[in-house]
ZADO-1210 file (C-alpha; in nm, 4 decimals, padded with zeros to 6 digits):
<atoms>
<atom x="-00.8333" y="-03.0609" z="01.2337" code="MET" pos="1"/>
<atom x="-00.9234" y="-03.1851" z="01.5789" code="LYS" pos="2"/>
<atom x="-00.7860" y="-03.0094" z="01.8884" code="ILE" pos="3"/>
<atom x="-00.7197" y="-03.2385" z="02.1836" code="ILE" pos="4"/>
<atom x="-00.6349" y="-03.1101" z="02.5317" code="LYS" pos="5"/>
<atom x="-00.4022" y="-03.3053" z="02.7576" code="SER" pos="6"/>
<atom x="-00.6805" y="-03.3509" z="03.0126" code="GLU" pos="7"/>
<atom x="-00.8984" y="-03.5257" z="02.7524" code="ASP" pos="8"/>
<atom x="-00.9075" y="-03.9052" z="02.7609" code="ASN" pos="9"/>
<atom x="-00.8715" y="-03.9433" z="02.3843" code="TYR" pos="10"/>
<atom x="-00.7929" y="-04.2716" z="02.2104" code="LYS" pos="11"/>
<atom x="-00.6354" y="-04.2548" z="01.8645" code="PHE" pos="12"/>
<atom x="-00.7629" y="-04.4851" z="01.5911" code="GLU" pos="13"/>
<atom x="-00.4364" y="-04.4587" z="01.3947" code="LYS" pos="14"/>
<atom x="-00.0760" y="-04.4154" z="01.4946" code="ARG" pos="15"/>
<atom x="00.0643" y="-04.0650" z="01.4584" code="ASN" pos="16"/>
<atom x="00.3464" y="-03.8714" z="01.3014" code="VAL" pos="17"/>
<atom x="00.4166" y="-03.6047" z="01.5625" code="ILE" pos="18"/>
<atom x="00.5725" y="-03.2633" z="01.4992" code="ALA" pos="19"/>
<atom x="00.7500" y="-03.1464" z="01.8149" code="LEU" pos="20"/>
<atom x="00.8350" y="-02.7863" z="01.9017" code="GLY" pos="21"/>
<atom x="00.7142" y="-02.4644" z="02.0585" code="ASN" pos="22"/>
<atom x="00.6086" y="-02.3195" z="01.7206" code="PHE" pos="23"/>
<atom x="00.5835" y="-01.9567" z="01.8344" code="ASP" pos="24"/>
<atom x="00.5417" y="-01.7509" z="01.5190" code="GLY" pos="25"/>
<atom x="00.4913" y="-02.0508" z="01.2885" code="LEU" pos="26"/>
<atom x="00.7880" y="-01.9269" z="01.0841" code="HIS" pos="27"/>
<atom x="00.9255" y="-02.0922" z="00.7706" code="ILE" pos="28"/>
<atom x="01.1350" y="-02.3461" z="00.9635" code="ALA" pos="29"/>
<atom x="00.8311" y="-02.4472" z="01.1708" code="HIS" pos="30"/>
<atom x="00.6268" y="-02.4815" z="00.8549" code="ARG" pos="31"/>
<atom x="00.8892" y="-02.7079" z="00.6995" code="LYS" pos="32"/>
<atom x="00.8753" y="-02.9295" z="01.0080" code="LEU" pos="33"/>
<atom x="00.4960" y="-02.9547" z="01.0042" code="ILE" pos="34"/>
<atom x="00.4868" y="-03.0093" z="00.6273" code="GLU" pos="35"/>
<atom x="00.7331" y="-03.2966" z="00.6740" code="THR" pos="36"/>
<atom x="00.5084" y="-03.4567" z="00.9363" code="ALA" pos="37"/>
<atom x="00.2002" y="-03.4222" z="00.7144" code="VAL" pos="38"/>
<atom x="00.3866" y="-03.5701" z="00.4169" code="SER" pos="39"/>
<atom x="00.5176" y="-03.8718" z="00.6105" code="ILE" pos="40"/>
<atom x="00.1717" y="-03.9354" z="00.7561" code="ALA" pos="41"/>
<atom x="00.0100" y="-03.9232" z="00.4128" code="SER" pos="42"/>
<atom x="00.2618" y="-04.1666" z="00.2609" code="LYS" pos="43"/>
<atom x="00.2292" y="-04.4191" z="00.5454" code="ASN" pos="44"/>
<atom x="-00.1467" y="-04.4131" z="00.6146" code="ASN" pos="45"/>
<atom x="-00.0872" y="-04.2457" z="00.9516" code="LEU" pos="46"/>
<atom x="-00.2314" y="-03.9347" z="01.1159" code="SER" pos="47"/>
<atom x="-00.0378" y="-03.6096" z="01.1582" code="SER" pos="48"/>
<atom x="-00.0262" y="-03.4406" z="01.4979" code="LEU" pos="49"/>
<atom x="00.1324" y="-03.1155" z="01.6153" code="VAL" pos="50"/>
<atom x="00.2273" y="-03.1151" z="01.9829" code="TYR" pos="51"/>
<atom x="00.2206" y="-02.7711" z="02.1483" code="ILE" pos="52"/>
<atom x="00.1956" y="-02.6171" z="02.4953" code="PHE" pos="53"/>
<atom x="-00.0993" y="-02.4085" z="02.6131" code="ASP" pos="54"/>
<atom x="00.1380" y="-02.1405" z="02.7498" code="ILE" pos="55"/>
<atom x="00.5036" y="-02.0599" z="02.6953" code="HIS" pos="56"/>
<atom x="00.7197" y="-02.2729" z="02.9309" code="PRO" pos="57"/>
<atom x="00.9076" y="-01.9668" z="03.0600" code="LEU" pos="58"/>
<atom x="00.5842" y="-01.8387" z="03.2138" code="ALA" pos="59"/>
<atom x="00.6059" y="-02.1371" z="03.4512" code="VAL" pos="60"/>
<atom x="00.9782" y="-02.2080" z="03.4726" code="LEU" pos="61"/>
<atom x="01.1009" y="-01.8501" z="03.5131" code="ALA" pos="62"/>
<atom x="00.7776" y="-01.6852" z="03.6302" code="ASN" pos="63"/>
<atom x="00.8250" y="-01.4321" z="03.3536" code="THR" pos="64"/>
<atom x="00.6420" y="-01.3422" z="03.0370" code="LYS" pos="65"/>
<atom x="00.7922" y="-01.4508" z="02.7079" code="GLN" pos="66"/>
<atom x="00.6602" y="-01.2089" z="02.4493" code="ARG" pos="67"/>
<atom x="00.4759" y="-01.4123" z="02.1887" code="LEU" pos="68"/>
<atom x="00.4748" y="-01.3644" z="01.8124" code="ILE" pos="69"/>
<atom x="00.1495" y="-01.5570" z="01.7697" code="THR" pos="70"/>
<atom x="-00.1156" y="-01.6133" z="02.0348" code="ASP" pos="71"/>
<atom x="-00.2798" y="-01.9529" z="02.0689" code="ILE" pos="72"/>
<atom x="-00.5747" y="-01.8527" z="01.8475" code="GLU" pos="73"/>
<atom x="-00.3559" y="-01.7566" z="01.5529" code="GLN" pos="74"/>
<atom x="-00.1203" y="-02.0501" z="01.6078" code="LYS" pos="75"/>
<atom x="-00.4080" y="-02.2988" z="01.5881" code="LEU" pos="76"/>
<atom x="-00.5508" y="-02.1211" z="01.2827" code="GLU" pos="77"/>
<atom x="-00.2187" y="-02.1366" z="01.0970" code="LEU" pos="78"/>
<atom x="-00.1637" y="-02.5027" z="01.1831" code="ILE" pos="79"/>
<atom x="-00.5198" y="-02.5807" z="01.0763" code="GLY" pos="80"/>
<atom x="-00.4455" y="-02.4415" z="00.7300" code="ASN" pos="81"/>
<atom x="-00.1615" y="-02.6906" z="00.6774" code="MET" pos="82"/>
<atom x="-00.3606" y="-03.0127" z="00.6501" code="GLY" pos="83"/>
<atom x="-00.2808" y="-03.1366" z="01.0011" code="VAL" pos="84"/>
<atom x="-00.5145" y="-03.3986" z="01.1502" code="ASP" pos="85"/>
<atom x="-00.4638" y="-03.3238" z="01.5210" code="PHE" pos="86"/>
<atom x="-00.3227" y="-03.0620" z="01.7541" code="VAL" pos="87"/>
<atom x="-00.2425" y="-03.1841" z="02.1033" code="TYR" pos="88"/>
<atom x="-00.2554" y="-02.8960" z="02.3507" code="LEU" pos="89"/>
<atom x="-00.0397" y="-02.9859" z="02.6503" code="GLN" pos="90"/>
<atom x="-00.1112" y="-02.8110" z="02.9788" code="ASN" pos="91"/>
<atom x="00.2312" y="-02.6878" z="03.0903" code="PHE" pos="92"/>
<atom x="00.2583" y="-02.6648" z="03.4688" code="ASN" pos="93"/>
<atom x="00.5208" y="-02.7297" z="03.7385" code="HIS" pos="94"/>
<atom x="00.4314" y="-03.0973" z="03.7633" code="GLN" pos="95"/>
<atom x="00.4697" y="-03.1505" z="03.3895" code="PHE" pos="96"/>
<atom x="00.7952" y="-02.9523" z="03.3810" code="SER" pos="97"/>
<atom x="00.9494" y="-03.2094" z="03.6177" code="GLY" pos="98"/>
<atom x="00.8986" y="-03.4996" z="03.3758" code="MET" pos="99"/>
<atom x="01.2212" y="-03.6774" z="03.2814" code="GLN" pos="100"/>
<atom x="01.2977" y="-03.7160" z="02.9070" code="PRO" pos="101"/>
<atom x="01.2491" y="-04.0931" z="02.8969" code="GLU" pos="102"/>
<atom x="00.9169" y="-04.0707" z="03.0743" code="ARG" pos="103"/>
<atom x="00.8022" y="-03.8085" z="02.8229" code="PHE" pos="104"/>
<atom x="00.8899" y="-04.0400" z="02.5350" code="ILE" pos="105"/>
<atom x="00.7388" y="-04.3503" z="02.6963" code="ALA" pos="106"/>
<atom x="00.4288" y="-04.2077" z="02.8651" code="ASP" pos="107"/>
<atom x="00.3355" y="-03.9155" z="02.6399" code="ILE" pos="108"/>
<atom x="00.4656" y="-03.9914" z="02.2913" code="LEU" pos="109"/>
<atom x="00.4370" y="-04.3701" z="02.2870" code="LYS" pos="110"/>
<atom x="00.1529" y="-04.4517" z="02.5244" code="GLU" pos="111"/>
<atom x="-00.0786" y="-04.1517" z="02.5102" code="ARG" pos="112"/>
<atom x="-00.0149" y="-04.0198" z="02.1585" code="LEU" pos="113"/>
<atom x="00.0485" y="-04.3470" z="01.9701" code="ALA" pos="114"/>
<atom x="00.3646" y="-04.2052" z="01.8142" code="CYS" pos="115"/>
<atom x="00.5063" y="-04.3871" z="01.5119" code="GLU" pos="116"/>
<atom x="00.7329" y="-04.1030" z="01.3930" code="TYR" pos="117"/>
<atom x="00.8661" y="-03.8040" z="01.5888" code="ALA" pos="118"/>
<atom x="00.9813" y="-03.5021" z="01.3861" code="ILE" pos="119"/>
<atom x="01.1776" y="-03.2163" z="01.5429" code="SER" pos="120"/>
<atom x="01.4158" y="-02.9353" z="01.4616" code="GLY" pos="121"/>
<atom x="01.7909" y="-02.9594" z="01.5135" code="TYR" pos="122"/>
<atom x="01.7818" y="-02.7655" z="01.8432" code="ASP" pos="123"/>
<atom x="01.4818" y="-02.9355" z="02.0068" code="TYR" pos="124"/>
<atom x="01.5005" y="-02.9693" z="02.3869" code="LYS" pos="125"/>
<atom x="01.2543" y="-03.1444" z="02.6166" code="PHE" pos="126"/>
<atom x="01.2042" y="-03.2923" z="02.9612" code="GLY" pos="127"/>
<atom x="01.3111" y="-03.1775" z="03.3066" code="TYR" pos="128"/>
<atom x="01.5686" y="-02.8953" z="03.2913" code="MET" pos="129"/>
<atom x="01.5710" y="-02.9419" z="02.9103" code="ALA" pos="130"/>
<atom x="01.7910" y="-03.2484" z="02.9621" code="LYS" pos="131"/>
<atom x="01.6518" y="-03.4157" z="02.6515" code="GLY" pos="132"/>
<atom x="01.7830" y="-03.3205" z="02.3077" code="ASP" pos="133"/>
<atom x="01.7720" y="-03.4657" z="01.9572" code="THR" pos="134"/>
<atom x="02.0284" y="-03.7326" z="02.0480" code="LYS" pos="135"/>
<atom x="01.8116" y="-03.8344" z="02.3443" code="THR" pos="136"/>
<atom x="01.5049" y="-03.8408" z="02.1222" code="LEU" pos="137"/>
<atom x="01.6774" y="-04.0708" z="01.8735" code="LYS" pos="138"/>
<atom x="01.8339" y="-04.3041" z="02.1281" code="ASN" pos="139"/>
<atom x="01.5392" y="-04.3453" z="02.3648" code="ILE" pos="140"/>
<atom x="01.2829" y="-04.3145" z="02.0863" code="GLY" pos="141"/>
<atom x="01.4406" y="-04.6155" z="01.9178" code="GLY" pos="142"/>
<atom x="01.4042" y="-04.8102" z="02.2394" code="LYS" pos="143"/>
<atom x="01.0268" y="-04.7583" z="02.2149" code="TYR" pos="144"/>
<atom x="01.0076" y="-04.8279" z="01.8393" code="ASP" pos="145"/>
<atom x="00.9606" y="-04.4612" z="01.7516" code="ILE" pos="146"/>
<atom x="01.1192" y="-04.3516" z="01.4255" code="LYS" pos="147"/>
<atom x="01.2834" y="-04.0113" z="01.4599" code="VAL" pos="148"/>
<atom x="01.3587" y="-03.7517" z="01.1924" code="LYS" pos="149"/>
<atom x="01.5591" y="-03.4397" z="01.2783" code="ILE" pos="150"/>
<atom x="01.5410" y="-03.1473" z="01.0370" code="LEU" pos="151"/>
<atom x="01.8521" y="-02.9477" z="00.9558" code="LYS" pos="152"/>
<atom x="01.8825" y="-02.5821" z="01.0475" code="ARG" pos="153"/>
<atom x="01.7194" y="-02.3424" z="00.8023" code="ILE" pos="154"/>
<atom x="01.9061" y="-02.0157" z="00.7438" code="ASP" pos="155"/>
<atom x="01.7992" y="-01.6857" z="00.5936" code="TYR" pos="156"/>
<atom x="02.0700" y="-01.4396" z="00.4874" code="LEU" pos="157"/>
<atom x="02.3266" y="-01.6462" z="00.6742" code="GLY" pos="158"/>
<atom x="02.1421" y="-01.6574" z="01.0089" code="GLN" pos="159"/>
<atom x="01.9231" y="-01.9325" z="01.1543" code="PRO" pos="160"/>
<atom x="01.5487" y="-01.8770" z="01.1319" code="VAL" pos="161"/>
<atom x="01.4174" y="-01.8590" z="01.4877" code="SER" pos="162"/>
<atom x="01.1465" y="-01.7015" z="01.7006" code="ALA" pos="163"/>
<atom x="01.4088" y="-01.5138" z="01.9029" code="SER" pos="164"/>
<atom x="01.5461" y="-01.3570" z="01.5839" code="ARG" pos="165"/>
<atom x="01.1952" y="-01.2511" z="01.4810" code="ILE" pos="166"/>
<atom x="01.1397" y="-01.0866" z="01.8212" code="ARG" pos="167"/>
<atom x="01.4635" y="-00.8912" z="01.7789" code="GLU" pos="168"/>
<atom x="01.3561" y="-00.7724" z="01.4346" code="LEU" pos="169"/>
<atom x="01.0085" y="-00.6729" z="01.5551" code="LEU" pos="170"/>
<atom x="01.1689" y="-00.4697" z="01.8330" code="ALA" pos="171"/>
<atom x="01.3503" y="-00.2556" z="01.5735" code="ILE" pos="172"/>
<atom x="01.0567" y="-00.2420" z="01.3317" code="GLY" pos="173"/>
<atom x="01.2154" y="-00.4390" z="01.0459" code="ASP" pos="174"/>
<atom x="00.8823" y="-00.5779" z="00.9286" code="ILE" pos="175"/>
<atom x="01.0010" y="-00.6746" z="00.5814" code="GLN" pos="176"/>
<atom x="01.2701" y="-00.9011" z="00.7283" code="TYR" pos="177"/>
<atom x="01.0173" y="-01.0410" z="00.9773" code="VAL" pos="178"/>
<atom x="00.7737" y="-01.1232" z="00.6984" code="ASN" pos="179"/>
<atom x="01.0440" y="-01.3079" z="00.5056" code="ASN" pos="180"/>
<atom x="01.1117" y="-01.5265" z="00.8104" code="LEU" pos="181"/>
<atom x="00.7424" y="-01.5849" z="00.8754" code="LEU" pos="182"/>
<atom x="00.6586" y="-01.6605" z="00.5133" code="GLY" pos="183"/>
<atom x="00.3563" y="-01.4307" z="00.5487" code="ARG" pos="184"/>
<atom x="00.2723" y="-01.0845" z="00.6848" code="GLU" pos="185"/>
<atom x="00.3119" y="-01.0271" z="01.0569" code="TYR" pos="186"/>
<atom x="-00.0366" y="-00.9759" z="01.1967" code="GLN" pos="187"/>
<atom x="-00.2049" y="-00.8100" z="01.4932" code="ILE" pos="188"/>
<atom x="-00.5707" y="-00.8902" z="01.5462" code="ARG" pos="189"/>
<atom x="-00.8321" y="-00.7735" z="01.7901" code="GLY" pos="190"/>
<atom x="-01.1791" y="-00.6335" z="01.8519" code="THR" pos="191"/>
<atom x="-01.2208" y="-00.2619" z="01.7824" code="VAL" pos="192"/>
<atom x="-01.2868" y="-00.0598" z="02.0968" code="GLU" pos="193"/>
<atom x="-01.3914" y="00.2995" z="02.1462" code="LYS" pos="194"/>
<atom x="-01.1034" y="00.5415" z="02.1864" code="GLY" pos="195"/>
<atom x="-01.0883" y="00.9165" z="02.2419" code="LYS" pos="196"/>
<atom x="-01.1949" y="00.9878" z="01.8804" code="SER" pos="197"/>
<atom x="-00.8948" y="01.2168" z="01.8345" code="ILE" pos="198"/>
<atom x="-00.8359" y="01.0730" z="01.4877" code="GLY" pos="199"/>
<atom x="-01.1903" y="01.1568" z="01.3825" code="SER" pos="200"/>
<atom x="-01.1590" y="01.5094" z="01.5192" code="LYS" pos="201"/>
<atom x="-00.8534" y="01.5795" z="01.3033" code="ILE" pos="202"/>
<atom x="-00.9988" y="01.4149" z="00.9925" code="GLY" pos="203"/>
<atom x="-00.8350" y="01.0721" z="01.0134" code="TYR" pos="204"/>
<atom x="-01.0652" y="00.8287" z="01.1976" code="PRO" pos="205"/>
<atom x="-00.8960" y="00.5183" z="01.3344" code="THR" pos="206"/>
<atom x="-00.9967" y="00.1715" z="01.4458" code="ALA" pos="207"/>
<atom x="-00.8370" y="00.1079" z="01.7845" code="ASN" pos="208"/>
<atom x="-00.7627" y="-00.2421" z="01.9111" code="ILE" pos="209"/>
<atom x="-00.6135" y="-00.3332" z="02.2500" code="PRO" pos="210"/>
<atom x="-00.2567" y="-00.4587" z="02.2761" code="ILE" pos="211"/>
<atom x="-00.2158" y="-00.7877" z="02.4615" code="ASN" pos="212"/>
<atom x="00.0625" y="-00.7629" z="02.7207" code="ASP" pos="213"/>
<atom x="00.1799" y="-01.1128" z="02.6265" code="ASP" pos="214"/>
<atom x="00.2545" y="-01.0216" z="02.2651" code="MET" pos="215"/>
<atom x="00.5775" y="-00.9009" z="02.1067" code="GLN" pos="216"/>
<atom x="00.4760" y="-00.5866" z="01.9207" code="ILE" pos="217"/>
<atom x="00.6712" y="-00.3975" z="01.6535" code="PRO" pos="218"/>
<atom x="00.8771" y="-00.0905" z="01.7395" code="ALA" pos="219"/>
<atom x="00.6758" y="00.2258" z="01.7975" code="PHE" pos="220"/>
<atom x="00.6040" y="00.3813" z="01.4619" code="GLY" pos="221"/>
<atom x="00.3746" y="00.4225" z="01.1633" code="VAL" pos="222"/>
<atom x="00.3401" y="00.1255" z="00.9290" code="TYR" pos="223"/>
<atom x="00.1985" y="00.0527" z="00.5881" code="ARG" pos="224"/>
<atom x="-00.0592" y="-00.2175" z="00.6523" code="THR" pos="225"/>
<atom x="-00.3513" y="-00.4047" z="00.5022" code="VAL" pos="226"/>
<atom x="-00.6561" y="-00.4460" z="00.7246" code="THR" pos="227"/>
<atom x="-00.8951" y="-00.7387" z="00.6869" code="LEU" pos="228"/>
<atom x="-01.2564" y="-00.6630" z="00.7851" code="ILE" pos="229"/>
<atom x="-01.5426" y="-00.9052" z="00.7208" code="ASP" pos="230"/>
<atom x="-01.3362" y="-01.0810" z="00.4559" code="GLY" pos="231"/>
<atom x="-01.2459" y="-00.7586" z="00.2719" code="ASN" pos="232"/>
<atom x="-00.8916" y="-00.6192" z="00.2521" code="ARG" pos="233"/>
<atom x="-00.8293" y="-00.2446" z="00.2816" code="TYR" pos="234"/>
<atom x="-00.5100" y="-00.0424" z="00.2377" code="ALA" pos="235"/>
<atom x="-00.4300" y="00.1220" z="00.5695" code="SER" pos="236"/>
<atom x="-00.1740" y="00.2933" z="00.7892" code="ILE" pos="237"/>
<atom x="-00.1267" y="00.1784" z="01.1468" code="THR" pos="238"/>
<atom x="00.0355" y="00.3530" z="01.4413" code="ASN" pos="239"/>
<atom x="00.1881" y="00.1499" z="01.7224" code="ILE" pos="240"/>
<atom x="00.2867" y="00.3554" z="02.0252" code="GLY" pos="241"/>
<atom x="00.1661" y="00.5900" z="02.2955" code="ASN" pos="242"/>
<atom x="00.0607" y="00.8944" z="02.0868" code="ASN" pos="243"/>
<atom x="00.3104" y="01.1398" z="02.2420" code="PRO" pos="244"/>
<atom x="00.1624" y="01.4447" z="02.0658" code="THR" pos="245"/>
<atom x="-00.1809" y="01.4060" z="02.2262" code="VAL" pos="246"/>
<atom x="-00.1299" y="01.1593" z="02.5114" code="ASN" pos="247"/>
<atom x="00.1101" y="01.3095" z="02.7663" code="ASP" pos="248"/>
<atom x="-00.1048" y="01.1991" z="03.0614" code="LYS" pos="249"/>
<atom x="-00.1025" y="00.8312" z="02.9577" code="ASN" pos="250"/>
<atom x="00.2487" y="00.7888" z="02.8217" code="ALA" pos="251"/>
<atom x="00.2661" y="00.4251" z="02.9346" code="ASP" pos="252"/>
<atom x="-00.0474" y="00.3191" z="02.7457" code="ARG" pos="253"/>
<atom x="00.0396" y="00.1487" z="02.4180" code="ILE" pos="254"/>
<atom x="-00.2188" y="00.1629" z="02.1410" code="THR" pos="255"/>
<atom x="-00.2687" y="00.0125" z="01.7962" code="CYS" pos="256"/>
<atom x="-00.4621" y="00.2534" z="01.5733" code="GLU" pos="257"/>
<atom x="-00.5452" y="00.1885" z="01.2093" code="THR" pos="258"/>
<atom x="-00.6745" y="00.4306" z="00.9469" code="HIS" pos="259"/>
<atom x="-00.8248" y="00.2980" z="00.6230" code="LEU" pos="260"/>
<atom x="-00.6781" y="00.5192" z="00.3519" code="VAL" pos="261"/>
<atom x="-00.9478" y="00.4794" z="00.0861" code="ASP" pos="262"/>
<atom x="-01.2540" y="00.3713" z="00.2830" code="LYS" pos="263"/>
<atom x="-01.4773" y="00.5656" z="00.5178" code="SER" pos="264"/>
<atom x="-01.8113" y="00.5237" z="00.6874" code="GLY" pos="265"/>
<atom x="-01.7608" y="00.1673" z="00.8130" code="LEU" pos="266"/>
<atom x="-01.9031" y="00.0986" z="01.1584" code="GLU" pos="267"/>
<atom x="-01.6205" y="-00.0937" z="01.3233" code="LEU" pos="268"/>
<atom x="-01.6852" y="-00.0814" z="01.6972" code="TYR" pos="269"/>
<atom x="-01.7068" y="-00.4350" z="01.8302" code="GLY" pos="270"/>
<atom x="-01.5784" y="-00.5905" z="01.5057" code="LYS" pos="271"/>
<atom x="-01.2830" y="-00.8291" z="01.4902" code="LYS" pos="272"/>
<atom x="-01.0200" y="-00.6929" z="01.2517" code="ILE" pos="273"/>
<atom x="-00.6897" y="-00.8357" z="01.1291" code="TYR" pos="274"/>
<atom x="-00.3980" y="-00.6028" z="01.0517" code="ILE" pos="275"/>
<atom x="-00.1195" y="-00.7304" z="00.8250" code="ASP" pos="276"/>
<atom x="00.2022" y="-00.5284" z="00.8544" code="PHE" pos="277"/>
<atom x="00.3962" y="-00.4562" z="00.5344" code="ILE" pos="278"/>
<atom x="00.6640" y="-00.1961" z="00.6093" code="LYS" pos="279"/>
<atom x="00.7574" y="00.0734" z="00.8593" code="MET" pos="280"/>
<atom x="00.7000" y="00.4238" z="00.7182" code="ILE" pos="281"/>
<atom x="00.8559" y="00.6183" z="01.0042" code="ARG" pos="282"/>
<atom x="00.9202" y="00.6018" z="01.3756" code="LYS" pos="283"/>
<atom x="00.6673" y="00.7518" z="01.6134" code="GLU" pos="284"/>
<atom x="00.7520" y="01.1047" z="01.7173" code="GLN" pos="285"/>
<atom x="00.6102" y="01.3931" z="01.9168" code="LYS" pos="286"/>
<atom x="00.5007" y="01.6896" z="01.7053" code="TYR" pos="287"/>
<atom x="00.4828" y="02.0491" z="01.8330" code="PRO" pos="288"/>
<atom x="00.1090" y="02.0732" z="01.7698" code="ASP" pos="289"/>
<atom x="-00.1922" y="01.9011" z="01.6133" code="ILE" pos="290"/>
<atom x="-00.1456" y="02.0777" z="01.2793" code="GLU" pos="291"/>
<atom x="00.2043" y="01.9352" z="01.2430" code="ALA" pos="292"/>
<atom x="00.0681" y="01.5901" z="01.3269" code="LEU" pos="293"/>
<atom x="-00.2052" y="01.6272" z="01.0625" code="LYS" pos="294"/>
<atom x="00.0530" y="01.7178" z="00.7980" code="LYS" pos="295"/>
<atom x="00.2634" y="01.4139" z="00.8877" code="ALA" pos="296"/>
<atom x="-00.0383" y="01.1824" z="00.8644" code="ILE" pos="297"/>
<atom x="-00.1327" y="01.3304" z="00.5266" code="ALA" pos="298"/>
<atom x="00.2183" y="01.2543" z="00.3996" code="GLN" pos="299"/>
<atom x="00.1957" y="00.8990" z="00.5367" code="ASP" pos="300"/>
<atom x="-00.1297" y="00.8430" z="00.3489" code="ILE" pos="301"/>
<atom x="00.0111" y="00.9809" z="00.0226" code="LEU" pos="302"/>
<atom x="00.3051" y="00.7439" z="00.0557" code="LEU" pos="303"/>
<atom x="00.0778" y="00.4430" z="00.1135" code="VAL" pos="304"/>
<atom x="-00.1437" y="00.5380" z="-00.1816" code="LYS" pos="305"/>
<atom x="00.1624" y="00.5612" z="-00.4061" code="SER" pos="306"/>
<atom x="00.2235" y="00.1878" z="-00.3601" code="TYR" pos="307"/>
<atom x="-00.1113" y="00.1106" z="-00.5216" code="TYR" pos="308"/>
<atom x="-00.0792" y="00.3285" z="-00.8324" code="LYS" pos="309"/>
</atoms>
């Protein structure tokens, strides 16, 4: 897969089938859209292209952070595993946000991206003030000889699959529901940094990774997880929160701490690790003392081990 930035002066050798959307989370509806683009491209001797923004539009339009389910690194990795030929990374800024829908279709899709087919979801919006919708895409796209395919809404348990729904579920810690919508395990990744070594002092060493302020994290709590390190998968428990039992002075600092339940002695500082979330075990709570915390962690580990018997 080749990644092209909007500032690149790239000329396409073939015409493209373009998947349009924000694709935060790369959930099952997004995957259906991209799979459709790849399939149409393969059948018609065309190239497949996924069109995405380098930042979330709300960061520019509303000057606010939209909590992301997948950062750009993971989004590109997931798309790359789907057989896509190109990703076009559009720089989203105030100038671009003022582009009228027809100009987007004519100048970007047709002229710059050699679009033969445009594929979008049922609720796709584009152009200045989101004035363009699927009807606009069909009507104006036809004017420029672009074939348009709009995918129907995909529901799960009677509700539409969407990134906003996934954010809501993460906020309450319903990881199992989240994973069903994603079609994979929700993942947090990062480079292990040195913490206060409190886990080691109480007999449960942890790998600590920083939390990106831009990311939508799960509700504070302890989770059954699987941690990927150097290509190996380890059963683990992971705490998301601010460690209220031992961290009164830094109550605003959110941490992600993972303990490998059946593996010790690994040197992890500076390593990139990938944590797949399976299920919430319990909500984070403040214990009266360290001994009570140790007992709770021991129970968490026994519970995780029971899943693998």
